[in-house]
C-alpha positions as CSV (number, residue, x, y, z in Angstrom):
1,M,-67.1,75.8,-20.7
2,S,-68.3,74.2,-17.2
3,V,-70.5,76.9,-14.8
4,K,-67.4,76.3,-12.6
5,R,-64.8,78.0,-15.2
6,K,-67.7,80.8,-16.1
7,L,-68.4,81.6,-12.7
8,F,-64.9,82.0,-12.3
9,W,-64.3,84.7,-14.9
10,S,-67.2,86.1,-13.9
11,N,-66.1,86.9,-10.7
12,L,-62.8,88.2,-12.0
13,L,-64.2,90.5,-14.4
14,I,-66.9,91.7,-11.9
15,F,-63.8,93.3,-10.3
16,A,-61.3,93.9,-13.0
17,L,-63.9,95.6,-15.4
18,P,-65.1,98.8,-12.6
19,V,-61.2,99.1,-11.8
20,T,-60.6,100.0,-15.1
21,V,-63.2,101.8,-15.9
22,Y,-61.7,103.7,-13.2
23,L,-58.3,103.7,-14.4
24,V,-59.0,105.4,-17.9
25,A,-62.0,107.4,-16.0
26,T,-59.5,109.3,-14.1
27,Y,-56.6,108.8,-16.0
28,L,-58.6,111.1,-19.2
29,G,-60.6,113.4,-16.5
30,D,-57.0,114.1,-15.8
31,A,-56.5,115.1,-19.3
32,I,-59.9,117.1,-19.2
33,V,-59.5,118.9,-16.4
34,W,-55.8,119.8,-16.5
35,D,-57.4,121.0,-19.9
36,Y,-60.3,122.2,-18.9
37,L,-58.0,124.7,-15.7
38,T,-55.2,125.8,-18.3
39,R,-58.2,127.5,-20.7
40,Q,-59.8,129.4,-17.4
41,T,-58.6,132.9,-16.3
42,F,-58.7,133.2,-12.8
43,Y,-58.5,136.4,-11.0
44,S,-57.2,135.1,-7.9
45,L,-55.7,132.5,-5.7
46,D,-59.4,131.8,-4.2
47,H,-61.0,131.7,-7.8
48,F,-58.3,129.4,-8.8
49,R,-59.1,127.1,-5.5
50,T,-63.0,127.7,-6.1
51,A,-62.8,126.3,-9.7
52,V,-60.1,123.2,-9.3
53,R,-62.5,121.6,-5.9
54,D,-66.0,122.0,-8.3
55,V,-64.4,120.8,-10.9
56,Q,-62.4,117.5,-9.1
57,Q,-66.4,117.4,-7.0
58,T,-67.8,116.7,-10.7
59,Y,-65.5,114.4,-11.8
60,R,-65.1,112.3,-9.0
61,V,-69.2,112.0,-9.8
62,I,-68.6,111.0,-12.9
63,T,-66.3,108.6,-12.2
64,V,-68.0,107.3,-9.3
65,A,-71.2,106.6,-11.5
66,L,-69.3,105.4,-14.4
67,V,-67.8,102.8,-11.9
68,V,-71.7,102.1,-10.3
69,V,-72.9,101.7,-13.8
70,T,-69.8,99.0,-15.6
71,F,-69.8,96.6,-12.1
72,L,-74.5,96.7,-12.3
73,I,-73.8,95.8,-16.1
74,A,-71.3,93.3,-15.2
75,N,-72.9,91.8,-12.5
76,Y,-76.1,91.2,-15.1
77,A,-74.8,90.3,-18.2
78,L,-72.4,87.8,-16.7
79,S,-74.6,86.2,-14.1
80,R,-77.3,86.5,-16.7
81,G,-75.0,84.0,-19.3
82,I,-74.3,81.4,-16.5
83,L,-78.1,81.1,-15.5
84,K,-79.6,81.1,-19.0
85,R,-76.9,78.0,-18.6
86,I,-78.3,76.2,-16.0
87,E,-81.5,77.0,-17.0
88,N,-81.3,75.2,-20.0
89,S,-80.0,72.5,-18.4
90,L,-82.6,72.2,-16.1
91,A,-85.0,72.9,-18.6
92,Q,-83.4,69.5,-20.6
93,L,-83.8,67.8,-17.5
94,S,-87.9,68.8,-17.0
95,E,-88.6,68.0,-20.8
96,G,-87.0,64.4,-20.4
97,L,-89.5,64.0,-17.0
98,R,-92.3,65.3,-18.9
99,Q,-91.5,62.8,-21.9
100,L,-91.4,60.0,-19.5
101,R,-94.1,61.5,-17.9
102,T,-96.4,60.9,-21.3
103,G,-95.1,57.4,-21.7
104,N,-92.5,58.7,-23.7
105,R,-89.9,56.1,-22.9
106,A,-86.9,56.2,-25.4
107,Y,-86.6,60.4,-24.6
108,R,-82.8,60.9,-24.1
109,V,-81.5,64.3,-23.1
110,A,-77.9,65.4,-24.7
111,E,-75.1,64.0,-23.0
112,D,-73.1,66.4,-26.0
113,A,-72.6,69.6,-23.3
114,D,-68.6,70.3,-20.8
115,D,-71.0,71.1,-17.8
116,E,-71.1,70.3,-14.0
117,F,-74.3,68.9,-15.3
118,V,-73.1,66.0,-18.0
119,N,-73.3,63.0,-15.2
120,V,-77.3,64.2,-13.9
121,R,-77.7,63.9,-17.6
122,S,-76.2,60.6,-18.0
123,D,-77.7,59.4,-15.5
124,F,-81.0,60.1,-16.5
125,N,-80.9,58.7,-19.3
126,S,-79.4,55.5,-17.1
127,M,-82.8,55.8,-15.5
128,A,-84.4,56.3,-18.4
129,S,-83.3,53.1,-20.0
130,Q,-83.8,51.0,-16.8
131,L,-86.8,52.6,-16.4
132,Q,-87.8,51.3,-20.4
133,S,-86.3,48.4,-19.3
134,S,-88.0,47.7,-16.5
135,V,-91.3,48.3,-18.7
136,E,-90.6,46.3,-20.9
137,Q,-90.1,43.3,-18.9
138,V,-93.1,43.5,-17.6
139,E,-95.1,44.6,-20.8
140,Q,-93.6,41.2,-21.9
141,N,-94.5,39.1,-19.1
142,E,-97.7,39.9,-19.0
143,K,-98.2,39.1,-22.5
144,N,-96.5,35.3,-21.8
145,R,-98.6,35.1,-18.9
146,Q,-101.4,35.7,-21.0
147,E,-100.0,33.2,-24.0
148,L,-99.1,30.2,-20.8
149,I,-102.9,30.9,-19.4
150,A,-104.3,30.4,-22.8
151,G,-102.3,27.4,-23.3
152,I,-103.1,25.8,-20.2
153,S,-106.6,26.6,-21.1
154,H,-105.8,25.0,-24.5
155,D,-104.6,21.4,-23.6
156,L,-106.3,21.3,-21.0
157,R,-109.9,21.7,-22.8
158,S,-108.6,18.2,-24.9
159,P,-108.8,15.5,-22.2
160,L,-111.1,17.0,-20.4
161,T,-113.7,17.1,-22.6
162,S,-113.0,13.3,-23.6
163,I,-112.9,12.5,-20.4
164,R,-116.9,14.5,-20.3
165,A,-117.7,12.7,-23.2
166,Y,-116.7,9.1,-22.1
167,A,-118.4,9.7,-19.3
168,E,-122.1,10.7,-20.2
169,G,-121.1,7.9,-22.8
170,L,-121.1,5.5,-19.2
171,L,-124.1,7.0,-18.2
172,D,-126.5,6.8,-20.9
173,G,-125.8,3.6,-21.3
174,V,-123.7,3.6,-25.2
175,P,-121.5,0.8,-24.6
176,Q,-122.9,-2.3,-24.5
177,T,-121.0,-4.8,-23.7
178,E,-118.3,-5.5,-21.4
179,E,-115.6,-4.6,-23.7
180,D,-117.1,-1.7,-24.8
181,K,-117.1,-0.5,-21.4
182,R,-113.6,-1.5,-20.6
183,Q,-112.7,0.6,-23.8
184,Y,-114.5,3.4,-22.5
185,L,-112.9,3.2,-18.6
186,T,-109.2,2.9,-20.3
187,T,-109.3,6.1,-22.3
188,I,-111.0,7.9,-19.1
189,R,-108.1,6.6,-17.6
190,D,-106.0,7.7,-20.2
191,K,-107.1,11.1,-20.6
192,T,-107.0,11.8,-16.8
193,A,-103.1,10.7,-16.7
194,D,-102.4,12.9,-19.3
195,L,-104.1,15.6,-17.3
196,Q,-102.4,14.9,-14.1
197,S,-99.3,14.7,-16.2
198,L,-99.7,18.4,-17.0
199,V,-100.6,19.6,-13.9
200,N,-97.5,18.0,-13.0
201,T,-95.6,19.8,-15.0
202,L,-96.8,22.8,-14.7
203,F,-96.2,22.6,-11.4
204,L,-92.5,21.4,-12.5
205,F,-92.5,25.0,-14.6
206,S,-93.7,27.5,-12.0
207,R,-90.7,25.8,-9.6
208,V,-87.8,26.3,-12.4
209,D,-89.7,30.1,-13.1
210,M,-89.0,31.0,-9.4
211,G,-85.8,29.5,-8.9
212,Y,-86.9,27.3,-6.2
213,N,-83.7,26.7,-4.5
214,A,-85.1,22.6,-3.4
215,D,-82.7,20.4,-5.4
216,K,-79.4,18.9,-3.7
217,P,-76.2,20.2,-6.3
218,E,-73.1,18.5,-6.1
219,L,-69.8,18.3,-7.9
220,I,-70.3,16.2,-10.9
221,D,-69.0,14.8,-13.9
222,I,-71.4,15.9,-16.8
223,G,-69.6,13.3,-19.0
224,R,-69.9,10.2,-17.3
225,E,-73.6,11.3,-16.3
226,L,-74.2,11.7,-19.9
227,R,-72.3,8.9,-21.1
228,E,-74.6,6.7,-18.5
229,L,-78.0,8.5,-19.1
230,C,-77.6,7.9,-23.6
231,A,-76.9,4.6,-22.8
232,A,-79.8,3.9,-20.1
233,I,-82.5,5.9,-23.1
234,S,-80.8,4.5,-26.2
235,Q,-82.3,1.1,-26.5
236,E,-85.9,2.7,-26.3
237,Y,-85.2,5.3,-28.3
238,E,-84.0,3.5,-30.9
239,E,-87.1,1.0,-31.2
240,K,-89.5,4.2,-31.1
241,G,-87.2,5.3,-33.8
242,L,-85.1,7.6,-32.3
243,S,-81.0,7.3,-33.2
244,V,-79.2,8.5,-30.5
245,T,-75.9,8.6,-29.9
246,C,-73.1,10.3,-27.0
247,S,-69.6,12.1,-27.6
248,A,-68.4,12.7,-24.2
249,E,-65.2,11.1,-23.7
250,C,-64.0,14.7,-21.6
251,A,-63.4,15.1,-18.3
252,C,-66.6,17.8,-16.6
253,E,-67.3,19.2,-13.5
254,V,-69.8,21.0,-13.7
255,F,-72.0,21.5,-9.8
256,M,-75.2,20.9,-11.0
257,D,-78.2,18.3,-9.3
258,P,-77.7,15.1,-11.2
259,D,-81.8,15.5,-11.5
260,T,-81.9,18.6,-13.1
261,L,-79.2,16.9,-16.0
262,H,-81.1,14.9,-16.3
263,R,-83.8,16.6,-16.6
264,I,-82.8,18.8,-19.2
265,V,-81.6,15.7,-21.3
266,M,-84.6,13.5,-21.6
267,N,-86.9,16.6,-22.1
268,I,-84.7,18.1,-25.2
269,V,-84.3,14.2,-26.3
270,E,-88.2,13.6,-25.9
271,N,-88.4,17.0,-28.1
272,S,-86.6,15.3,-30.8
273,Y,-88.7,12.8,-31.3
274,K,-92.0,14.3,-31.3
275,Y,-90.5,16.1,-34.1
276,K,-89.0,13.4,-35.9
277,T,-89.8,13.2,-39.3
278,G,-90.1,9.8,-41.0
279,A,-89.8,6.6,-39.2
280,H,-86.7,7.2,-38.2
281,G,-84.2,10.1,-36.9
282,R,-81.9,10.9,-34.9
283,L,-80.0,12.7,-32.4
284,D,-76.4,13.1,-31.8
285,I,-75.3,14.8,-27.8
286,A,-71.5,16.1,-28.0
287,L,-70.4,17.6,-25.1
288,T,-67.4,19.9,-25.4
289,E,-64.9,22.2,-22.4
290,E,-64.8,25.5,-22.8
291,R,-63.1,27.8,-21.2
292,E,-65.4,29.4,-18.8
293,Y,-67.9,26.7,-19.5
294,V,-69.6,23.1,-20.6
295,S,-71.1,23.0,-23.7
296,M,-73.7,20.2,-24.2
297,A,-74.8,20.6,-28.5
298,F,-78.1,17.9,-29.4
299,R,-78.1,18.0,-32.9
300,D,-81.3,16.7,-34.9
301,D,-81.9,15.8,-38.7
302,G,-86.2,16.9,-38.5
303,P,-87.6,19.7,-40.3
304,G,-85.8,23.0,-37.9
305,V,-87.6,25.8,-37.4
306,P,-88.2,29.3,-39.2
307,A,-85.5,31.8,-37.9
308,E,-88.1,34.3,-36.7
309,A,-89.7,30.8,-34.7
310,L,-85.9,30.3,-32.9
311,P,-86.3,33.3,-30.3
312,R,-90.0,32.7,-29.0
313,L,-88.4,28.3,-29.0
314,F,-87.8,28.5,-25.7
315,E,-91.3,30.0,-24.4
316,A,-94.2,28.1,-23.2
317,F,-96.9,26.9,-24.4
318,Y,-95.0,28.0,-28.1
319,R,-96.5,25.7,-31.1
320,S,-96.6,28.3,-33.9
321,D,-93.5,27.0,-36.3
322,P,-96.2,23.8,-38.7
323,S,-93.3,22.3,-39.3
324,R,-93.4,21.3,-35.2
325,N,-96.9,21.5,-34.7
326,G,-100.1,20.0,-35.0
327,K,-99.2,15.8,-35.0
328,T,-97.3,15.5,-32.0
329,S,-98.9,15.9,-28.1
330,G,-98.2,18.1,-25.1
331,S,-97.8,20.4,-22.6
332,G,-95.6,22.4,-24.4
333,L,-92.9,23.0,-21.6
334,G,-90.9,20.7,-21.6
335,L,-88.6,23.9,-24.0
336,A,-89.3,26.0,-21.1
337,I,-88.3,24.2,-18.5
338,V,-85.7,23.5,-20.1
339,A,-84.6,27.2,-20.9
340,R,-85.9,28.6,-17.2
341,A,-83.3,25.3,-15.6
342,V,-80.3,26.4,-17.1
343,R,-80.4,29.9,-16.5
344,N,-80.9,29.9,-12.9
345,M,-77.8,27.6,-12.9
346,G,-76.5,30.8,-14.5
347,G,-76.5,29.2,-18.0
348,V,-76.7,30.0,-21.2
349,I,-79.3,28.1,-24.0
350,I,-79.1,28.5,-27.5
351,A,-80.5,27.3,-30.5
352,R,-79.7,27.0,-34.1
353,N,-80.8,25.7,-37.4
354,L,-78.6,23.5,-38.8
355,A,-77.9,23.1,-42.9
356,P,-79.0,21.1,-45.0
357,H,-82.2,20.5,-41.8
358,G,-82.2,20.3,-38.7
359,L,-81.4,21.6,-34.9
360,E,-79.0,21.8,-32.6
361,I,-80.1,23.2,-29.0
362,E,-76.6,24.0,-27.4
363,V,-77.0,24.6,-23.5
364,Q,-73.7,26.1,-21.9
365,L,-73.5,25.2,-18.3
366,P,-70.4,27.5,-16.1
367,K,-67.8,26.1,-14.4
368,Q,-68.1,27.3,-11.1
369,E,-67.3,26.1,-7.2
370,G,-71.1,25.4,-6.3
371,R,-71.8,29.0,-4.7
372,N,-74.8,31.7,-5.4
373,V,-76.4,28.9,-8.0
374,A,-80.5,28.7,-8.1
375,H,-82.1,25.1,-8.5
376,I,-85.5,23.7,-9.2
377,D,-87.7,21.0,-7.6
378,S,-88.5,17.6,-8.8
């Protein structure tokens, strides 16, 4: 029963019980007084009047005392019941706050009681859930930051070590011929180019991660853009050992920057090329139009990834899967950039393993009118 309903009934009973006691006491008092008077012997009219007056005074005092005692008892009992309900609800909320303060973010108060505090309990649980999600997000961001720093350190160390080794070799006169010196300098140049590429990729990743609005979005025919891009890169990757095919016949329009589309496609294509098995691999790109979004599916015939690695596939520098690690070079940021670019546009990116082997990356881009869209810098 709610506190409001309890308060209503308690107020009613506080007045009803004393009235009932008064009526009962009056009825019984009259009967007792009449029985008492009929049993007495009176010697005069004054004697009778005096006896009646004394009995009535005693009767009135007893009746008033009963009414007052009944009122006080009823008021205490009913008020205590209401206060106990309020105290229990406040105690639950206080315990919830104490649990949150001590770090138990999974604590929730019961919401089964039907009273005025049900909304407060619901709001408390909602606040606790949001707090738990926020703290977990902060912890995950801190973990990602640490992994990002570790990945950057790892990727910078290798070219820097090579540059220093070859530079020291030149200073120590290790290469004797002009051809050897040229080879040393070429290696230093290539490693420097790798460093520059990594720094540029890191800069792009940071811009994408922050969702900076620096692109030039427009309403584009994504099918035509995809066909033209595949036609431009298919020959190059065919010579590298990756056959790229494209099925994008639907006339689908999305609001995005064409350079962002190219960057998404090229990063996924490059990822499939790096992890292809054997001398020749295959990547099929399919574009379909759904009710609320446009889907680009990239399906390769590579080794795929373990099921437990799929949720982390789009994390920066994630290379824990042995089948997609070790033999390849690169910053480890390609799919992370793709994922953040897609999410900045309000889209969804999904990775799935294919049977018997291979990996599918699906990019779902919303069909929107071109407002409230975040973009990335080139």
